[in-house]
N, C-alpha and C positions, 0 to 999 in steps of 0.2 A: 316402603319398613314395615317391617313384622306389627301387627297388631298387639301391643301386648298393653297387661293393664297398667294403670297408672303409677302404683305401689312398686310394680315389678321395675317399670323407668323411672322412679325414685329410688330405688334400691340402686340401679348402675350408676346412677347420681353419687350416693354415697359411696361404694367402692371404687371413685374415681376412674369410671370405666371410658368415658369419652374423651377424659386427659389421655390416656392411655392409645385411643385411637388416633387425636391429636398427632401423639405423635411418631405412631404408622404413619400416617395422611403426608408427613416430610418425607417421606419417599416413595411418593408418588411424582409422574411428569406432567400429566395434564390435570387441570381445575376439575374437570368431570371427574378424572380416577379417587383425586382428594374429598370431593362430595360422595364418592360411591362408598369411602372406610368412614368417612365420618360419621354415615348414616346409617353404617352396618350394625344389627342387632340380634341377640340367640336367635335361632330358628328350631321346631321341632321336627323338619323333617331331617333324620340322621342319613340318609343315602347323601340328600343333595350334599350334607356336608361334606360327607366324605370322598364324595368325587369333588368340591373343593379344597378340599386338602391333602388329594392325590395331585391335581394342579398347580397348587404352591409347590409341594418336593417335585417335580418336573420343575416347575422355575428355575428353585434352588441348584438343581443342578443345572439347569443350562445356562447361567449367572457365573458358574463355577467351572463351565469347563470353555466358555463366550464372554470375551469381555465385551465386543461391541456388539448389541443385539442391535439391528436396524427399526428404534423406535423414537419417537421424539414427539414434544408438543405439537398439537393442532389446530391449539386456539379454540375460537367460540362456533366451530364446522357447524354445531345443530341449527342456531338463527338462521347460516346461510341455507343451509338446507330447507329449511322449514319456511324461506324466504321465497326459494325458488318453487315451492307450489302452491303460491298464492298468486291468483291470477290478473297477467297484466303489470306483476310486480318486474324488476328487472335490476339482475345483480350488476355491483361494479368490478370493474374490472380485476383489484385487490380482492372482494369476494371470490370471484370466478376462480382466480389463481389458489385461492386457500382450500378450493372443494379437487383441485390439479391436485394442490401437495399432499391433499389426504387418500386422491385416488393412489396416486404415487405411495405414501407409508404403507398405506391398505395391501397393495399388490406388492412391494418387496415384504413387508413380516410374513406374506402370508409366502412366497417363496422361501425364506429364510427357515421358518420352519417346518414348510412338508418336506422340504430335503432332507430335515433329519430326523422323520416321522417314526422310523425306527426303535430310536433312542428315547423321542418323544410323541409316542402314540396319544396321549389326552389331550396335550398340548396341538397337536395338529388338529384331533379332532374338534377344537374349540376355534381355530381358525380359517379350519377348511371354508364355513362360509364368507369366508370377507369377500366384498363383490370388487370384481374385476372389469371393468371395461377401456380398454384402449382406445378405442374408438373417443369417447369421448375428451379422454389424457390429448390425444392427438387435433381434434379440433380446436381444443382450448387453445392449446401451444404454436396453432398455423393461426390464432385470431390474436395471440394475446402475448409481449413479449414479457421478459421476466423483469421489465420496470413498471410496469401494468401499462404501457400504452397500447391500443390496437393497431395492429401491424397492415402496411401500406395495404398488402397481399390476402387479407382477409376477406375480402371481396374485389369482382373485379371490378363492379362499380364504383368502391371505395377507392382503389388504385386510379381509376379514369379522376375523378375528382378532387382528390391530390394533384397528379399531374397538372390537370387545370388550376388548381388552386398555384403551386408555385409558378406558372405558366406565367398567367395574369399578375402577381405578384410581381414578377420581375419585371414582367413591362410596364408597370405603375409605378415603380421603385425610378424604372430609367426616366420615365416622364417628368418624376417630384424631383429628381436629382437633376433633368435639364432647368426646371422650373428655378430649384433651389439656386444654381450657378448663376443663373439669370438677375434674381432679383438680390443677392447675395454683394453683387456688383455696385447695387446703391444703396446697400449697408442696410438692408432691413428684418436681415432677420437676424436674432440671436445668438443660435449657434448654428453652424454648417451640418447638418442630419437631417434624415428623414424620421420622427417618431409616428407610434400610436397611440390613439386616443378613442375611448371609445368603440376599439376595433374598428377605426378610420385609419389610413394613413394622412396622417395633418405634417404643417410643417410649423418650428418655432420663430413667429415671425416678433420683433419689440414692440409691446404694447400702443406705443403712441404711433404706428405705422399700420395697424388694423384695417384701417379702413381704404389703403395702399393697393392691398390684397383682397380680390374678388373670391368671395366663397363662404363658408361655413365654418363657424368660431364655436373649437370643441371643450372648449375649458381654457383658464389661465391657472400659471405657476404662483405656489406658494408666497413667492416674493411678489407676486404680481407686476413683476418685469415682461413677462414673457407672455403672450395669448398663442393659441396652436388652431390653426386654418386650416379645411382641409380647399385647396385650390378648385374654382366651381371647374375645370378642364378636367379632371379628375373624379369629381364626385360618378360619375358612371362608371367609371372605372372598379372605383370603391363599392358601388351597388351591386355591380356583379361579383365582384370578389364575396361580399357579403352575403351575396345570395349562394355561391357554391360553398363558403362557411356552413349555411344554414344545411344544406344538402350531406354536406362529409356529416355534422351532427345526428340528421335521420338516420343516416346509415351506419352510422356507430352506433347508435340505440336499437337498429332493428340487428344488428350484427349480435352483440349482448343479448334483447330480448330474445333471440333464436338459442345463445349458448345454456339461456337461464331455463327456456322450456325444455329443453335435452338434460340438463340438471333434473328439474322438473322429474321429467318422466321414469326416471331412475330412484328417488327419494326415500321410497319404501325400503328396498335395498341399502343406500348410504346410512341412511339411518339405523338398520339392523346393523351394519357394519361397524357404527359408531357404537353401540353397545357391545359390539366383543373388543374393541379396543380398550373403552373404556376397563371392562373387565379386564383386559393382560395388564392395563396399567395397574389394577389395585393388585394383580397376580403379582407382577414386579415390585411392588410396593410389599408387601408380606413377607417376599423373599428375602428382600433384601433385609428387612427389618429381622426376621430370623434369624439370617445369618448373622447380624453386626451382634445381635443380643443373647446368641448361643440358644436360639428356642430349638423345643422338641414339636413335633408334630403330634396330637393328641390322637386317639382310638376311640371308638365307640361300641357297645353293645346294647342290647336288648335288658340282660339282667340289670335288677335292679340295683346297683353299687360305684361308689365311685371310686377309683383308686388313682392318687395325687404324690409322686414317686418325685425328691427332689427339689421341689416346688420353692420358687423364689417371688418376693412380690415386685412387680414389673418396673414400679415410677423409681425402686429400690435403685435394681439394675442400672435401670436410666443413670441416674445422677451416680450412684459409687462403683457402678462397672459389678461385669458376672462375679467375679473373684471375692467381690469385697462383700455379699450378702450370703446370708446364713442359710445352707436351705434346709426345708424338712419334708417329712412324708408323712401320709395322712389316708385314713381309708374307711369308707361310709357301707355296711352292710345290713342282710334284713335281720342279724342276730349283733351286731355293735350300729345303731342308727344315731347317738350323739356323741358327742366331746366335751364333757366341762373342764377350759383348759384356765389355770391358776397361774401364779408366779408373782413375781416383783415387778414393780411398777415401773414402765418405760422398760421391759424387760420384751416385750414382742408379742404381747398376748396381740391387739389390736391388727399388728402389720399381717400375722397368722391368721386373723378372720380376714381381710380383705385380700389377702394371696388367696385362700380357699377363693372367695366369691369371683374375682378377676378374672383368674386362668378361667374355672369352670364356664364363663362368661365369654373369653373369648373363644374357647376350644367352639361352644354353640355358636359362636359365630361367623366361625371358618377358619381361623389365626390359630397360628402353631402356639405353644404354650410357652412359661416359662418352667420348666418341669415336665415330667411326664406324664398325665393328662388320663385315664377310661374312665366314661362315661355313660350313662343314656341322658337324656334330654330331661330337664329339671327345672322349674320357675323358681328365680334367687328373690327373697325377702332381706330384709337389712334392718336392722337396728341401731346404728353406728355415729357415735359422736353425739354433742349437746346439742339436743333438738327444743331444747328449752325456746319462749319466745314469749318477751312481755308484750308487744303488739296482741298477740294474743292471749298475754297471761296462762301461759304454761309455765310452769314450772319443768325443771330437768325430769324429774319424778312422772311426774303426770305427760308430759310430752313424751315422756319411752312409754308409759304404759297405752297410752293412744295408738300409739304405732303399732304395739305388741299384737290391741284389741283391734287391728287393721290386720295385721296379718293371719291373725286365725282365722279371720273372717275371708281373705282371699285365697289363705294356702290350703292344699290339699294332700295326698299322700306322694304326691310326684313333684312338692315344694323340696329346696333348700335352703336353712334359715339359718340367720345368722345374728347373733345378738353380742354386742356387744353390754360390758359391764350388766348384767342384768339386773333387773329392778334393783336399784341402786339409788342415792339421793332422797332415801326414806330412814325409816326405824330400821337398823340390823339384822336384829331378828325378824320383824313381821317381816322385813322386805327380803329375807333368805329363805321364810313360808313360802311366801308367794312366791319365789323362783319356781322353787320346788315344784308348784302346782301348776306351775305354765310349764316344766320340763315335764311332769307327767302325761300333758295334755298333746303334748309332742308325742310323746310313744304313743299316748292311744289314735291320734292321728294317721300313724305309721309313716311321717316325714322323716328326713333328715337334719338333724340341727345339730350347731357349734357355739358353744357361749361363753363367755370367759367370767370370772367372778373373781371377789378377792373372801367369799364367806367360807369362813370354815364350816359352817351346818352346809351349804350347799357342796363340798365336796365330800363328805361326808355322807351325806343322803345319797350322792351318785354311785356310790361304793353300794349300795344295796339297790341300784338296778341293773340286772344286766344288760339292757339295752343301752346301757352310757357307760360312754370309758371315761374315765380322770387322766387330764394330760399336762402338760405343766412345762413352762418356760424355764431353764436351768439359770442358778445363780449360783456364781463363784465365792463363796464364802470368805474364802483369804482373802482375795483380793477387794472385796464386797460392790463387785459387778456383775452386770447379765453380763453372758453368754451368747444367747439367744440362740442356743440348740434346744428343741423342740424332743420332748422327753415323753413319749405313748407310755399310757399304764402306768403312770405313779401323780397324784396331785403334786402341787409345789405350795411352799410358803410366801408369803407376801414380802416380808423382810421385812416391815414396817420400821422397827425400830433399828436394823442396822443399816437399813438408806437414810434416814433420821439423822443416825452418828456418822455419818460419809458428811452429810450435808450440814453437818455442824451445829446441830441443836444440842444445846446443854447436857452432862452426862446425869445428869442429878434428875433433868425431866422426863427421861429415858428409863433410868430406874424406878422411878416414885409410876412410871407408864406399866411396867414390868411387876412393879407389885401390886397393878390393880388388875392382874387376869386371873380369874378363879381356878383351881384346881383341875376343873377338867378340861379349861380352856388352854391352859399350860400341859396336859396329858395330850388332848387333840395334836397341837404343833408339835409336840415333840415325837408322838409316831408319826406326824407327816414326816418331820427331815429325818426317821432312822428307815422309813419303807424309800423316802428320797435318795439314801443312802446306797440303802440297798437295790436300786434301781440300776443306780450307776455305775456298781459293781459289776451288778451283773451283764448292763451292755458295754463292761469294758471284756469281759472273762469271756463273753458271747461273742465279742471283734474275734479276739486272740485264737480263742478255740477255729470260726472260719478262715481268720488265715492260716494256721495250723493246716486244716482241711482243705485248703485251695492248694497248700505247698506240699502235699500228699499227693493230693490229685495226679500233679502234675507231673511230678517225681516215677508214681505209677504210671503214667501216659507213656514217658519219655523212656520207660524198661519197655516196654511193648513196642513201640514205634524199634527203640534196639533190637528186640527180639524178630521183629518181623524181618528188620534190616537183615538179620544173622541167616534167617530162613533164605530168606532172597539171596543170598549171597552165596551159602553152599547150595543151594539147585542150580545154582551158574555154573558152579567148579564142577557138579556131576555132569550138568551139563557137557559144559567143555572138556572135562577129563574123558566122555563118551566118545566127543567128538574125536577125538586126539586118538585112542582108542585104536575106531573105526582106521583113522589113519594108518596106522599101524600096522592093523594088518594088512589095508591094500601094500602096503609096502613091500610088506613079507611076502605077499602074494607074487608081486609083481618081482624079485629080485629071485623068486624059485620059478619061474615060468623066463625070464631071462637066463639064470645060470642055466637051463634045460637048452634052449634055444642056443645058446652059445656052444657047448656040448656039442648038441646037434651038428649043429654046421662046423666046427670044427675051427672059427673066425681067431681063436686067443689057446695060449696050450693050458692044458689040464692043471696043471702048477699056477698059472695067473690066474684061471679061472676060480678054482677051489681061494688062492691067496684073497681076491678081490670079493668070491663072496662072502669069506671070512668075518673081512673089515666091515662090510654091510651088515652082516647079521650080528656083530658085537655090536653097531651104533643103533639099530633096530631094538638090542635088546635093553640097551641102556635106559633108548628113552623107553619102555615100554616100562621096565623095574622102576624110573619117576615116576611115569603115569600112573600104573597099581598103586604107587606107596601112596601114592595121595589117595586114592580113592580106599583104601584100605583103612587113610585117615580120617575119612570122612563118614563111610561106610562102617565104620569100626561097632561089634558086637557091644547091643546095648547090657548095660551092667544088669547083676540083678541088685533093684534096690529094697530098702528097709524104711521104715519111718525110722528118724533118729540120723540116716546116713549124714556125712557130708556130700555137697557136691558142688559142681560149675557146671555154668550155660560152656562158657565159650574161652574163658580168662581162669587160670589156672589158682589165680591170684585171688578174686573175688568170689570167696566160696559161700556159700548157704546150707541152708538143713533143711530137710523132709520135715514136715510137720504134720502130715496127713496123706496117706495113695488113695487115688479111688480108680479101684480095680476097673469096674463100670466101663468107665470113659478112658482109661490106660493116662489117668494126667495125676499130678502131686501138688499139695502146696507146701510149699517153700516158703523159706524167711532168708529173706538176704538182708542182714544189717539191720533187721525191723522195719523191713517193707515184705509184706504177704501180699503172693499171687500166683496162679494155677498155671501152670504150664505140662506139656504133654512128656511122659515118661520118658521119650527115645531123642529129648533135647537135653537128657542131663548125661553125667560123668561121673561115677564114684570116685572120691581121693581119700587116700589113708589120712592126713592132713585133718586135725581139728582145728576150729579156730579156737586161738589164744586168748581172745576178747571181746568184750561186743563193743563197738564203736558207732560215735554217732553217726548218721550219715548226714555228711558234709556233702556241699552241691559239685567240691572237686572232685567227687567222685564222678562227674558225670560230664568231663570233660570231653570225652568220645564224642559228645551227643549233644549239639547247641537247638534251643528252640528259636526257629525263622521267623519270629512273630516278636514284633517287640509296640509295646503300646503307650504314647507318651502322650496321650490326651490329659489337660489338665496339668503339666509341663512348663516350665518358663524355658525361654529357647536355651540358657547357656545349662540349666540342669537335663535339658534335651540333649543337647549336642554330646555334653560330658558319658550320657549312657546308651549314648549311641555309638561314641566312640569304643562303647567298653565291650558292647555289644557284638561292633563289627571284631573287634579282635577275637572276640570266642567262638564267632563264628568261623572265623576262616581255622581256630586251631581245630574244629570238628568237619574240615572240606565239606563249610555249606556255601554253595556260589551264587546265590542268590536269596536275599530274607525280604521280609515286608516290614514296612516302618507306618503304624497308626499314626497319625498326628491329629485329624478331626479336620472339620471345615472352618468354623470358626471365620477369625477374619483375616485368615493368608498369611498371620505374622512368623507364625511357628512351623508352617509350611515354607515359609521366602529362606529362613533362616534357616533350617534344613538341607534345602537345596544347594542353598551359597557352601555348605560343611563337605556337600557331598564333592560338588566340584574340585574342590583341593584336597580330596582326600586320596591317600595313593593307592590304596588297596580296593578304591571305586572305579569300578570300567564303565558302569554307566546305569543313570536312573531315570524311571519314569513316573508317570501318574495314573495309578490303577484303572484297569478298568472298572465297569459299572459290578461286572461280578464278582470281582478282586476289592472292591468296595467306594471306589472312584475318587473324584478330588479330595479324600480323604485320607486313601493310604498311597507313600511311594515304595515301587519296587525297587532294588537299589542290587547289580551284578556285582560280584564283587572279581575280582580278580583271580 
């Protein structure tokens, strides 16, 4: 376990970090793996963390590709191995079989992973040192059967002893049967059978006749009606049998001792294998957790920056589901080192703080995070929740001040500090001034921090510090409820009056409270509301502009792809025309040579030869006319083009206008229905027709070319199937034969639904999972009919 200071560890508890570890630990197979997960802590070695996350990444791919991975629980194997190292210790048959199972598991898993080393090189490197010893496996199997009994053939001596025991036992039974037969006629026996007491063969004799039989009494039945007597005449035979049984026990002890010593001799290698398999178990748990909850792989760098995108609170994801948790994005840089977060009560401020701290702690502990996280190592210090203590005579205010005092002592420039409701629980004016001073101290310490507050003064104060950004949680003023959307760069209102109204506080009390607000306080709140509304509108416009930008970028790329396709087809047509032209020349030459030959040899009459020559010449001329006509069409001389001319590239009905001509590069800037791009002058054909009117750029103009990739991540199954059906129809109209469907890995439910749909679709010829280069299990490649 990493050596962390007590404040850091206590901060992890406040963040509920260990609660998340307990959830991840449920995905382990062994108790050892569970303990390794539960003991995970943030590490400073970023290189080691990167290697661990690469292993998790390969394990996720392994789980996506193979359902049955040869890994199972191997119990308390460390205890067995340590016992084998103790001098004169002897493992039981069950314990030795546990070692055998472990050796087989180790060998099987190693073989499984190494056979796929090209796809999983890092996992192969991990399991490569797993210890194999088929000789020990053979010795254990030869000595002990599956039920845990030592085999007769474990040694020649044991086989001899057991054969003698069988022989002596049979002889003794025959002798006792004979005695039993004789005395049963005298009605001395309680039951007519031979039994065993204290390891000796005896006869059940009625208690009243115990003196009738000469021998040793070995006990009495619970009813007291029967005593068990070893007849005197078989005492010697019983003694011989007992001696043989003692020999058997000594021989079994010797066999087990030899096996124990053999295991002990390789205990170091076995313990190393245990460590590797425990690590593999923890990797499987991390990978299964990441797949179930759509976690992402964090990355590390040496820059002093933290970037968190689409962040979610892990515990909320566990309880409510991935899609029911509102994500947020936040960053910390040298320029913006702190965030002051405001907003309504129960609006998500504390959840946002914990989401930052939890995901950062998970990333630094070698786990996938709930959202993308890019960071370096930071010590995390928090003051979250009510820390008051009656036992220690601490109020909410005093307990938080003591906590902040400790943070200021422990923290440095490599720290990440999170404080919920900073300096609350005291006089609001004095508290806000104290909070402002603490924030200035954080700025001077050059550390990263985020605090939450309801104090208006602190929101205004933060606007005067360029290192601090005001953020807030959105509140729906129409429905009077929080939306949990995180708004960067704008302070938020606490909406105390609105929430009090919603909760049913009498209106006259709320109106009276509003009247107590000073003019300055009213102005501050109103200005904050204006800034808030402007931010909302700006975010909306930004999103719309981004959508339009993506739309036009996509259209431009598709036009460019079309131009490339036309160029390729043109070249193909020219090449084919040239080949056919050469063939015409060859035929013409052959016709002339053949005609001359026939005339010389006079195999036919001159009129017949002339007639045949004229017919073939006509055929060749017609073929040449067709070819040269196509060549003329392709190689039509370039028109003299001027700025303002209307032109087309391939389809005369799709007209564009020349905006500018670049003579140095023989290119022109063309406006096609509002889409502007450059192209070579020799690609353009001039037309006398002018555009009658400018039309908008509908997607219908692009029916001749379809996108070959469809991203369905985030869609529900029914929505995704409708989109795929429409997408396949457009692809078929555009003569596309193969498309790529991106559905992500997730739980696999969306992928399964799509595959069932493809099986019944009349236009789908086949489909398969993508290769690693194509996107792996997260994509499906569909071939159309």
